[in-house]
C-alpha positions as CSV (number, residue, x, y, z in Angstrom):
1,M,-3.3,-6.3,3.8
2,L,-4.8,-3.3,2.1
3,G,-7.5,-3.1,4.7
4,L,-4.8,-2.8,7.4
5,A,-3.0,-0.1,5.4
6,A,-6.3,1.8,5.1
7,A,-6.9,1.6,8.8
8,V,-3.4,3.0,9.5
9,M,-4.1,5.9,7.0
10,F,-7.4,6.7,8.7
11,F,-5.7,6.7,12.1
12,I,-2.9,9.1,10.8
13,A,-5.6,11.4,9.4
14,F,-7.4,11.3,12.7
15,L,-4.2,12.2,14.6
16,I,-3.4,15.1,12.2
17,N,-6.9,16.4,12.6
18,A,-7.3,15.9,16.3
19,A,-3.9,17.4,17.2
20,E,-4.4,20.3,14.8
21,I,-1.0,19.7,13.3
22,D,-0.1,22.2,10.6
23,T,1.1,20.4,7.5
24,N,1.5,21.3,3.9
25,E,-1.3,20.6,1.4
26,V,0.1,17.2,0.5
27,F,-0.2,15.7,4.0
28,A,-3.4,17.4,5.0
29,S,-5.8,15.2,6.9
30,T,-8.3,15.2,4.1
31,N,-5.7,14.0,1.6
32,V,-4.5,11.2,3.9
33,M,-8.1,10.2,4.5
34,L,-8.7,10.0,0.8
35,L,-5.7,7.8,0.4
36,G,-7.1,5.5,3.1
37,L,-10.4,5.5,1.4
38,M,-8.7,4.5,-1.9
39,L,-6.9,1.6,-0.2
40,L,-10.1,0.5,1.5
41,A,-11.9,0.5,-1.9
42,L,-9.1,-1.6,-3.4
43,H,-9.4,-4.0,-0.5
44,V,-13.2,-4.4,-0.9
45,A,-12.7,-4.8,-4.7
46,G,-10.4,-7.8,-4.1
47,V,-7.2,-6.3,-5.3
48,G,-4.3,-8.0,-3.6
49,S,-6.3,-10.8,-2.2
50,S,-4.1,-13.4,-3.9
51,W,-0.9,-12.0,-2.2
52,R,0.6,-14.5,0.2
53,S,2.5,-13.9,3.4
54,G,5.1,-16.5,2.6
55,R,3.2,-19.5,3.9
56,T,1.9,-22.2,1.6
57,R,-1.5,-23.6,1.9
58,R,-1.9,-27.2,2.9
59,R,-4.6,-29.2,1.3
């Protein structure tokens, strides 16, 4: 789930950069990309891997 959120953040950063959208400093493409990188690092570290989507596992 965090990997998907990271991909969305990278895509938003790409759109801001490619379209040359003027934003304030908080939503600059670099800051959005760093947030995506943080989410990707959490995903690789295994944070949130035990979250379930509502389905139970059958054994």
